[in-house]
N, C-alpha and C positions, 0 to 999 in steps of 0.2 A: 680316577674318581670316577669314571664311568656316563656319567650322563653327560650332553652336550651342553645343555640350557635350561634355563628354568623362566616360566612367563611370569611377571610381575606387575602387570596391568592386570585391572577389574574388566575393560573390555576386549571384546571378541578380536583376534587379530589371527590371521592364516595359520596354518598347521607350520610347525619348525622345519618341516619338510620343505617348503618354499624358499626356505633359505640356505639352501646345499650349497648353492653357488656361489657366498658371499667367504669372503678372506677368514673374517672372524670363526666363520662355523669349521672351515676348512684345517687351520690352527687346531681348534678344540678337537677337534678329529684327530688330528696327528700328535698332539700330546698323551690323547686316551688311547689309541693302538703303541705308544710306546717310541714314535717316531723323535727324532731328532729335527731341531730348528736351526734354521740358516741364521747369521748377524742380523740382516732385513727384518727376519721374521721376531726374532726378540726386540728388537729398537722399536718393531711398528707396535708392537702388544704393550711395549712401557708405556711407549708415547699415547697411546689410545686409552689406557687407564687413567692416566694421568688428566686427560682432556674430559674424563666421563663426569659427568655430576651428578650421577645417580647413586653410581657404586665405588669405593675405594678399590676395591681389588675384581672388580669385574666390567664388563665391556656392554652397554644397551646397546639393542637393536631390534626393530619392531616390535617391541613389547616383550620382548627376552631378553635375559640376564645371561651373558656367557662369562661364567665365573672362574678366573686363571687364580685363583688364591693358593691352590699348590703348588703353585710355580715361582709365584711372587716373592722376594723376600722387601723387608722393611727395612728402610735406611734411613738415618738422621744424617744430614746434610748442612754444613758450616758454609754458610754464604754472605758474604758482605756484611759480617758482625750476628748475625742471625741465624736459628738452626730452622728448618723445615723438615715435615718428614715426609718420605715419599714411598711408594711401591715399585718395584722394579725387580727383574727377572736376573739382573746380574749388574756389577758395579760399571759394565761398560756401556750398557745401554743405558743406564742413568745417566753416564756423562754425555753422552750423545744427547740425550733432551735436552739438560740444562744449557743455561747460556752464561758467559762470565766466567769470571776465576771462581773456583772452588776450595775453599780453605780444607774443609775434611769433610770424607765420607766415611761413618761407620755403619757396620750393618747390627741390628739389632736382631736376636730372638724371640 
């Protein structure tokens, strides 16, 4: 991908370089450099993407969006008789994030 994040707010925010010590910045940089993610990192990204109310495939921090669409996959999960759509790195991180009995998980391209 190449870029770390993009600004999504209209007002002035500090430079992106001020966020270098944040976990999301380090993980995005690791992915850009071809590094491997640990299980804890994959679980963290999946949980943060699910909790982000601004973007479906990114994490918002300090007026910047850290886009993870290149590593996320789309899944449909059947749980308690209804189907929901989620974005996750893999099925394991998706299962870790969800609570309760899961009837089926299907990856959609």
